[in-house]
C-alpha positions as CSV (number, residue, x, y, z in Angstrom):
1,M,-77.5,-12.3,1.8
2,T,-74.5,-10.9,0.5
3,Q,-71.4,-12.3,1.1
4,T,-70.2,-9.6,3.9
5,Q,-73.2,-10.2,5.8
6,Q,-72.7,-14.4,5.7
7,N,-68.5,-13.6,6.8
8,L,-70.1,-11.5,9.5
9,Y,-72.3,-14.4,10.6
10,V,-69.2,-16.9,10.6
11,Q,-67.3,-14.2,12.6
12,R,-70.0,-13.8,15.1
13,I,-70.3,-17.8,15.5
14,N,-66.4,-18.1,15.5
15,M,-66.4,-16.2,18.3
16,V,-68.6,-18.6,20.6
17,I,-66.8,-21.6,19.5
18,D,-63.9,-20.0,20.6
19,H,-65.1,-19.0,23.7
20,I,-66.3,-22.0,24.7
21,T,-63.3,-23.9,23.5
22,S,-61.3,-22.0,26.0
23,H,-63.8,-22.4,28.6
24,I,-64.8,-26.1,28.4
25,Q,-65.2,-26.4,32.0
26,D,-68.0,-23.8,32.2
27,E,-71.7,-24.5,31.8
28,H,-73.1,-22.3,28.7
29,S,-76.4,-20.7,28.8
30,L,-78.1,-20.2,25.4
31,A,-78.8,-16.9,26.1
32,S,-75.2,-15.7,27.4
33,L,-73.4,-17.1,24.2
34,A,-76.3,-15.6,22.0
35,A,-75.4,-12.4,23.5
36,I,-71.9,-13.0,22.7
37,A,-72.7,-13.6,19.3
38,G,-74.9,-10.5,19.2
39,F,-77.8,-12.5,18.2
40,S,-81.3,-12.8,20.2
41,D,-81.7,-16.6,21.8
42,Y,-83.6,-17.9,18.7
43,H,-82.3,-16.5,15.9
44,F,-78.8,-17.5,17.1
45,H,-79.7,-21.3,17.6
46,R,-80.7,-21.7,14.1
47,V,-77.6,-19.8,12.7
48,F,-75.1,-22.0,14.9
49,K,-76.6,-24.8,13.2
50,V,-75.8,-23.7,9.9
51,V,-72.5,-22.3,10.3
52,V,-71.5,-25.2,12.5
53,G,-74.0,-28.2,11.5
54,E,-74.4,-29.3,14.8
55,T,-76.9,-27.6,17.1
56,L,-75.4,-25.8,20.0
57,S,-75.9,-28.7,22.6
58,Q,-74.5,-31.0,20.1
59,F,-71.5,-29.0,19.7
60,V,-70.5,-28.6,23.4
61,W,-70.5,-32.2,24.2
62,R,-68.6,-33.4,21.5
63,V,-66.1,-30.7,22.0
64,R,-66.2,-31.8,25.2
65,L,-66.0,-35.5,24.7
66,D,-63.0,-34.9,22.3
67,R,-61.3,-32.8,24.8
68,A,-61.4,-35.9,27.4
69,A,-60.3,-38.6,24.5
70,I,-57.2,-36.5,23.8
71,M,-56.4,-35.9,27.3
72,M,-56.8,-39.8,27.8
73,R,-55.2,-41.1,25.3
74,T,-51.8,-38.6,26.0
75,D,-52.1,-39.5,30.1
76,S,-53.0,-42.8,30.8
77,S,-52.4,-42.2,34.5
78,R,-54.9,-39.4,35.1
79,A,-57.7,-40.4,36.9
80,I,-61.3,-40.8,34.9
81,T,-62.7,-38.7,37.7
82,D,-60.1,-35.9,37.1
83,I,-60.6,-35.9,33.5
84,A,-64.3,-35.9,33.5
85,E,-64.5,-33.0,35.9
86,S,-62.1,-31.1,34.1
87,V,-64.2,-31.1,31.1
88,G,-67.1,-29.8,32.5
89,F,-69.1,-33.2,33.6
90,T,-70.4,-33.1,37.1
91,S,-71.1,-37.1,37.2
92,V,-68.6,-39.9,35.8
93,A,-71.4,-41.9,35.1
94,G,-73.1,-39.4,32.7
95,F,-69.5,-39.1,31.1
96,S,-69.0,-42.8,30.7
97,R,-72.3,-42.9,28.9
98,A,-71.6,-40.0,26.8
99,F,-68.2,-41.2,26.4
100,K,-69.6,-44.8,25.2
101,R,-72.0,-43.3,22.9
102,Q,-69.7,-41.3,20.9
103,F,-66.7,-43.5,20.7
104,T,-67.9,-47.0,21.3
105,V,-65.7,-47.8,23.9
106,T,-65.6,-47.1,27.5
107,P,-63.4,-44.5,29.1
108,S,-61.4,-47.1,30.5
109,R,-60.5,-48.7,27.6
110,W,-60.0,-45.7,25.5
111,Q,-57.2,-44.7,28.0
112,Q,-55.6,-48.3,27.6
113,Q,-55.0,-47.7,24.1
114,S,-52.2,-45.4,23.1
115,H,-51.7,-46.3,19.5
116,P,-53.5,-44.5,17.1
117,D,-53.9,-48.0,14.8
118,N,-56.2,-48.9,18.1
119,I,-57.8,-46.0,18.0
120,P,-61.5,-45.9,16.7
121,T,-61.3,-42.9,13.8
122,H,-64.6,-41.5,12.2
123,D,-62.4,-41.9,8.6
124,A,-60.0,-39.4,9.0
125,L,-57.0,-38.2,7.0
126,S,-54.3,-41.0,8.4
127,Y,-51.9,-44.0,8.0
128,H,-50.5,-47.0,9.8
129,V,-48.0,-46.0,11.9
130,H,-45.0,-48.5,12.7
131,D,-42.5,-48.3,15.6
132,L,-43.2,-44.9,16.5
133,A,-40.8,-44.7,19.0
134,Q,-37.9,-44.7,16.1
135,C,-39.0,-41.5,15.3
136,A,-37.1,-39.8,18.8
137,N,-34.2,-39.7,16.5
138,S,-35.3,-38.3,13.6
139,Y,-37.7,-35.7,15.1
140,P,-36.0,-34.5,18.3
141,V,-38.6,-32.1,20.3
142,Y,-37.6,-29.4,22.0
143,F,-39.4,-26.5,23.8
144,Q,-40.4,-22.7,22.9
145,K,-42.5,-20.3,25.0
146,M,-44.9,-18.2,22.9
147,D,-45.7,-14.9,23.6
148,A,-49.0,-13.6,23.9
149,Q,-50.3,-12.2,20.9
150,K,-53.1,-10.9,18.6
151,L,-54.1,-12.8,15.7
152,A,-55.9,-12.3,12.7
153,Y,-57.9,-15.4,11.4
154,I,-60.0,-17.1,9.0
155,R,-61.5,-20.5,10.0
156,V,-62.1,-23.4,7.2
157,Y,-64.5,-26.1,8.5
158,D,-64.5,-29.5,6.9
159,S,-60.8,-28.9,6.6
160,Y,-60.0,-32.1,5.6
161,S,-62.2,-32.9,2.7
162,D,-61.4,-30.1,0.5
163,M,-58.0,-28.9,0.2
164,G,-59.0,-25.7,-1.8
165,R,-60.9,-24.1,0.9
166,I,-58.0,-24.1,3.0
167,Q,-55.9,-22.7,-0.3
168,N,-58.5,-20.1,-0.4
169,A,-58.7,-18.9,3.0
170,Y,-54.8,-19.0,2.8
171,D,-54.8,-16.6,-0.3
172,I,-58.1,-14.1,1.2
173,L,-55.8,-14.0,4.9
174,L,-52.6,-13.0,3.0
175,N,-54.2,-10.7,0.9
176,W,-56.0,-8.9,3.7
177,Y,-53.1,-8.0,5.1
178,Q,-50.9,-7.0,2.4
179,E,-53.9,-4.6,1.3
180,K,-53.6,-3.3,5.1
181,G,-50.0,-2.2,3.9
182,A,-48.4,-4.1,6.0
183,S,-45.2,-6.4,5.4
184,L,-45.6,-10.5,5.3
185,Y,-41.5,-10.4,6.0
186,E,-42.9,-8.6,9.6
187,T,-45.6,-11.5,10.6
188,T,-46.0,-15.0,11.5
189,L,-48.3,-17.5,9.7
190,Y,-49.7,-20.1,11.7
191,G,-52.0,-23.0,10.9
192,M,-53.8,-24.1,13.8
193,S,-55.9,-27.4,14.0
194,L,-58.6,-27.0,16.5
195,D,-59.9,-30.9,16.1
196,D,-57.8,-34.2,16.2
197,P,-58.4,-36.3,13.0
198,H,-58.0,-39.5,14.7
199,I,-60.7,-38.7,17.3
200,T,-63.5,-36.2,15.6
201,P,-65.4,-37.1,12.8
202,K,-63.7,-35.6,9.6
203,S,-66.8,-33.2,8.4
204,H,-66.1,-31.5,12.1
205,C,-62.6,-30.6,12.1
206,R,-61.8,-26.9,11.9
207,F,-58.6,-25.6,10.5
208,D,-57.5,-21.6,11.0
209,W,-54.8,-19.8,9.2
210,C,-53.7,-16.8,11.8
211,L,-51.2,-13.9,11.0
212,R,-50.0,-12.0,14.1
213,V,-51.3,-8.3,13.9
214,P,-50.5,-5.6,16.0
215,D,-52.9,-5.1,19.2
216,D,-55.1,-2.1,17.8
217,W,-56.4,-4.1,14.3
218,C,-59.9,-4.8,14.6
219,A,-61.7,-7.6,13.0
220,D,-63.6,-6.7,10.0
221,E,-65.5,-8.4,6.9
222,V,-63.0,-10.4,6.4
223,V,-61.1,-11.6,9.4
224,N,-61.7,-12.9,12.7
225,M,-59.5,-11.2,16.0
226,M,-58.4,-13.4,19.1
227,D,-55.9,-12.8,21.7
228,F,-53.8,-15.7,21.8
229,P,-52.5,-16.5,25.4
230,A,-48.5,-17.0,26.3
231,C,-47.7,-20.6,26.3
232,L,-45.2,-23.2,26.2
233,L,-44.5,-25.2,23.0
234,A,-43.4,-28.8,22.6
235,V,-41.7,-28.4,18.7
236,C,-40.6,-30.4,16.2
237,D,-38.9,-29.4,12.9
238,L,-40.4,-30.6,9.6
239,R,-38.8,-29.6,6.3
240,G,-41.3,-32.1,4.2
241,D,-45.2,-32.7,2.5
242,V,-48.5,-33.2,4.5
243,Y,-47.4,-37.0,5.6
244,E,-44.1,-36.2,7.1
245,E,-46.1,-34.0,9.0
246,E,-49.2,-36.8,10.0
247,R,-46.0,-38.7,11.3
248,I,-44.7,-36.0,13.7
249,L,-47.6,-35.2,15.2
250,D,-48.5,-39.0,15.2
251,Y,-45.3,-39.6,17.4
252,M,-45.4,-36.4,19.7
253,W,-49.4,-37.4,20.3
254,C,-48.4,-41.1,21.0
255,D,-45.7,-41.8,21.5
256,W,-43.4,-38.9,23.1
257,L,-46.4,-36.9,25.3
258,P,-47.3,-39.7,26.9
259,R,-43.9,-40.6,28.0
260,S,-43.2,-36.7,28.8
261,A,-43.6,-34.8,32.3
262,Y,-46.7,-33.1,30.1
263,Q,-50.1,-33.0,29.0
264,P,-51.8,-30.6,26.1
265,A,-53.0,-27.4,27.1
266,N,-56.3,-26.8,25.9
267,L,-54.7,-24.8,23.1
268,P,-55.1,-26.1,19.4
269,A,-51.8,-27.5,17.8
270,M,-50.0,-25.6,15.5
271,E,-48.0,-25.2,12.4
272,I,-45.3,-22.5,12.7
273,Y,-44.0,-21.3,9.3
274,N,-40.5,-20.3,8.8
275,H,-41.3,-19.5,5.3
276,L,-44.6,-18.8,3.6
277,P,-45.8,-21.5,1.2
278,K,-46.2,-20.8,-2.3
279,S,-49.3,-23.0,-2.5
280,I,-50.7,-25.4,-0.2
281,S,-51.2,-29.3,-1.3
282,M,-50.8,-32.6,0.1
283,T,-47.4,-32.6,-1.4
284,M,-46.2,-29.0,-1.0
285,H,-43.0,-29.3,1.0
286,Y,-43.2,-26.9,4.0
287,D,-40.8,-25.2,6.1
288,M,-42.1,-25.1,9.5
289,R,-42.2,-25.9,13.0
290,C,-45.4,-28.7,14.5
291,A,-46.1,-27.4,17.9
292,I,-48.3,-28.6,20.5
293,P,-49.0,-25.9,23.5
294,V,-48.3,-27.9,27.3
295,V,-48.2,-27.8,30.8
296,R,-46.5,-29.9,33.4
297,L,-48.1,-32.8,34.7
């Protein structure tokens, strides 16, 4: 299989993943998802497993449970029955059993745990965070409206294990954009984390590099396209390295959100770059905004 063919396979699977995560409450038949990807049912199931590293059913169950875990972590007052229904479970008992299998604790116990040090993790990139409330003065949270826009993106799987893959995807996306004759000064760069490393196993964490593009641009053998909806963002400014970013996001997720009148929307957290970084590394200092799409409770 040529590199172009491999890219097209990945892009088709990405379309299915985006559809599942944006319609997390719905039932998804194998036939309907295969049709989105443009594969037969048989080939789609095999290709999905190769690209994602999980079967289709394993992926759907995991992202539903991960989403429920995030909702409970950021809103301890919300009824577990409501959360289970919102991620596609018709039975609370079935949801509770599945949740305990994945996270080793019951949903009610998880909901009581608000500090990241108390949350079971899967060897994710993390560090000990102390006195998150003290971050409020250093990292004031403000709101910003994000317009609906078309984004070209490249997705990186297993994104926490190898910064080289993230750097490579970044270079490919920026080079692709410039080869189309467009100026990087006329677009916005986003980094979108599709998974929470405190919750999702590190090997399954995904990261998207995105650039805003004109509405009439189309996907090709290099990039996928998505129509990103308008949303409200909770934002903190960052001028620092990846470790400072972790601290800001831990504060926003684990301290600010539970005390606010907002909950996370079913959209990825993102980095919005004020200036394009020269390179991507753990020690590089970035000028960007850390943003979480939110909706009112």
